[in-house]
N, C-alpha and C positions, 0 to 999 in steps of 0.2 A: 442346224446348229453349226456354228463356225467360230474359229479363232479369228479375231480381227487385229489390225495393226497397232492400235493404241489402247492404253488402259481406259476404262470407262470413266467419264466425268459425272457430274451431278445430274446430268440429263436422264438418268435412269428413272427419275421421278416424273419426267415430262410425259404427258399423255400423248401429244401429237408429234413429238420429235424424240422419242425414246431411244437412247443408246447411240445416237448419231456421233457422239464424241469418240466412239470406238473406232471410227474410220472404216476403211475398206476391209474386205476379207483378206487375210494374210496370204500373200501370193509372191514370195520372194523370187521364184523362178519364172515369173511372168507367164504363167500358163494361159494360153488363149482359150477363152470359154465363151459360149453363146448364151446370153441372158434369156433368150427366147426358148432355150432348151436346157434348163438347169437339171433335168432328169438325166442328162448325159453323164454326170458324175454319179457313179454308183459303185457298189462293192465289186462289180465285175469290170468296171472301167476306171480304175483309180488314176490312170494316166491322163484322164480328161478332167481331173479335179484340181482345183487350187489347193495348195498345201493346207490351208486352214479350213477347208470344207470338210467337216466331219460327217456329212451325210453319206460319205463312202462307207461308214460303219453301220448304216441303217438309220431308221427314224428314231426319234427320241420321244418316248411317251411320258407325259407328265401327269401325275396323279392329281385329282381334284381335291382329295382329302389327305391330310397328313398321315392318317392311319393306313392308307393304301400306298404310301410312298415307297417303302422298301420293296414291295411286291411289283409295282408298276414302273417306277422311275429309276431305280438303281441300275447303273451300267458300269461295268468294269472292263476295260480293254487296254491293250498296249499298242501304241502306235510308234514304230521306230522312225517314222518320217517327221515326227514332231520332237526335236531335241530340247532338252532342258539346259543345255550349255552350248557355247560356240556362237558363231556368227548368225545362225538362223534359229537361235533359241526362242521359245515361245514365252519365256518369262517376261513379264511386263506388258504382255498383250492382254486382250480380253476375250472372254467366251460370251458369244451372243446366241441366245435361243430365239428362234423364229417361230411365229404362229401364222400358218397359212390361212387360218380360218378366223382370225381375230377381227375386231371392228376396223373398217377401212380408215376411219379417222385417226386411229392410233398408228397405223403403219404395220409393217410385218415383224418388227422387232418386239418381242415379248419381254425379254429381260436380258441383263448383262451383268457380268461380274469380272 
């Protein structure tokens, strides 16, 4: 799950190109990262994370049923690195949720908002 540069467009309905309008992960400080080793960004290595990479807070579990949502999917955290005002504000950006185990034809982006 990551904050991306652009607000989502209508492609969140698109099965094969979902949420591509969201653009790239938010990285205003141009952190160098290795796409072959995305696991480098973690709770213990936040200096290796792009600013928008929320995997530094752990994985995001999504409930399969609405009834299970509050127990499984609810997360609450404060991130002082993601400001709501100023030059690096995340307002007007998008949140993209990734699915590492989804159908290959759909791509890795599950949803965006």
